[in-house]
C-alpha positions, -999 to 999 in steps of 0.1 A, spaced: -43 284 -142 -43 318 -124 -17 324 -97 -21 352 -72 6 379 -76 37 371 -57 53 400 -39 78 400 -9 98 429 4 101 426 42 113 455 63 148 441 70 155 439 33 143 474 26 164 487 55 195 467 44 192 478 8 191 515 19 224 510 38 238 489 10 233 517 -15 258 538 6 281 510 15 286 497 -20 304 530 -29 334 519 -8 334 483 -21 361 471 -45 347 437 -54 312 423 -58 307 385 -55 273 379 -70 256 346 -60 229 329 -80 209 297 -77 219 270 -103 183 258 -106 172 293 -117 202 313 -128 181 338 -147 155 344 -121 181 350 -94 198 377 -115 191 411 -99 179 437 -124 197 466 -107 230 449 -102 248 464 -132 238 499 -120 252 492 -85 285 476 -94 294 499 -124 333 497 -127 339 474 -97 354 440 -100 327 413 -104 328 376 -97 297 355 -107 291 325 -85 264 299 -94 258 281 -61 240 248 -56 256 233 -86 250 199 -70 213 204 -76 214 203 -114 230 178 -138 264 181 -154 247 184 -187 228 214 -174 260 230 -161 277 225 -195 248 241 -214 246 271 -191 284 274 -191 283 278 -229 255 303 -226 273 325 -201 306 323 -220 288 335 -251 280 366 -231 316 371 -219 308 358 -184 328 330 -167 308 318 -138 322 298 -109 301 267 -101 300 261 -64 284 237 -39 288 256 -6 276 225 14 304 203 3 329 231 -4 331 224 -42 344 254 -61 355 273 -30 392 270 -39 385 285 -74 364 313 -58 392 321 -33 417 321 -62 395 345 -82 391 368 -52 429 368 -45 436 376 -82 411 405 -80 429 417 -48 462 418 -66 447 437 -96 432 462 -72 465 465 -52 484 472 -85 460 498 -96 463 516 -62 501 514 -64 501 528 -99 482 558 -86 507 564 -58 482 550 -32 490 526 -4 475 490 -5 449 480 20 426 452 27 401 452 -2 364 453 5 343 426 -11 305 423 -10 284 391 -14 252 400 -31 223 378 -42 186 369 -36 175 354 -3 185 318 4 208 313 -25 235 302 -1 256 334 5 262 328 42 272 291 37 296 303 10 311 329 33 316 303 60 334 281 35 356 310 23 365 318 59 371 281 68 350 286 99 315 295 109 314 333 109 278 339 99 245 321 106 233 298 78 200 280 72 179 266 44 153 293 44 150 329 33 156 358 56 182 344 81 208 372 74 191 405 85 219 430 88 251 441 70 282 426 87 319 429 78 341 398 82 379 400 81 395 372 61 431 360 63 439 368 26 437 406 28 400 408 21 372 423 42 340 406 33 306 421 37 277 397 43 244 412 33 208 401 36 192 387 4 183 416 -18 153 415 -41 136 442 -62 109 461 -43 84 450 -69 87 417 -87 76 426 -122 85 393 -138 60 369 -121 74 339 -139 107 346 -121 88 352 -89 72 318 -92 106 302 -97 118 319 -65 89 305 -46 94 270 -59 131 270 -50 123 285 -16 143 317 -25 116 339 -12 95 340 21 65 317 23 43 347 32 46 358 -4 27 330 -20 0 304 -18 16 270 -14 -10 250 -32 -11 273 -62 27 274 -65 29 235 -63 3 232 -92 23 257 -112 54 236 -106 37 207 -123 27 230 -152 64 241 -155 76 205 -156 51 197 -183 67 224 -205 103 216 -196 106 178 -194 114 173 -231 144 196 -229 175 176 -218 188 206 -198 159 202 -173 170 166 -165 133 158 -155 124 121 -152 86 117 -155 88 80 -146 109 87 -114 83 113 -102 54 91 -111 70 61 -93 76 82 -62 40 91 -57 24 60 -74 4 82 -98 12 89 -134 25 125 -135 11 129 -170 -24 130 -154 -12 162 -137 -1 177 -170 -38 176 -182 -54 183 -148 -31 193 -119 -61 196 -95 -71 159 -102 -35 147 -98 -32 165 -64 -65 150 -52 -52 115 -61 -18 121 -46 -33 136 -14 -56 106 -9 -27 83 -13 -1 102 9 -16 129 31 -51 116 41 -67 138 14 -50 170 26 -41 188 -7 -21 216 10 1 191 28 6 172 -5 16 205 -22 41 211 6 55 176 2 59 179 -36 78 212 -32 100 199 -4 108 168 -24 119 190 -53 140 212 -29 157 182 -14 164 165 -47 141 136 -41 127 142 -76 162 143 -91 186 171 -102 161 194 -119 169 227 -136 138 249 -139 151 273 -165 165 270 -200 189 295 -216 171 322 -236 
């Protein structure tokens, strides 16, 4: 099934990234935030070039949206690559204590390094970095223990760079979601669209929903995905296996049953059901 090319690079992101390239030079710590459902697709290809020798904390947010088995599998995969991610759920505050502890430890390390060089200590500068809608702003509000930035379940809410003074000697920079100016990996771009981590203007809703079924057909036998064919089939009253052979036919049947024959509305319903966990805790990627 052909999917039109997905590209999204709005003006506010281009403007913010230009400022960010200068601001990052004075940053001591980078807190990278990824989406637990697609931890590879939400890894920015330029990040290592940006952070260089800076302290780095990897946060996998939305841990509540995948199963514990998925978390354990990914944990082993990251550990094998000398990475120790912090699994967070910014909505419930899970993992925030561990994140604050890691940031404080990083602050002490930076303070000691400055003192060893005969420099005075100061509030360290930390940057939150990640794709749009991975939960950076909600995470910042949890760290600050108050609402200091606007947060919503859609891409593009944060549009400017903003410094926030925290109580633990850290100045935190909230940045808009940053994506590459050209999405070369269209499989990753598709995952971003399915998870609502990219603006809706970038893709055709119906095509993405049909590709979602195609992805499920390839993933469901892998335990890490935690996909229940019977649960999805029962929700819509139509065997999902029909969609594996012919997504168009499945959508026509589902649309007749639920959206008065409107396939686009049915496509939106399917994606929203996935995004709100009505289809279960599904992980859309498997470790490479």
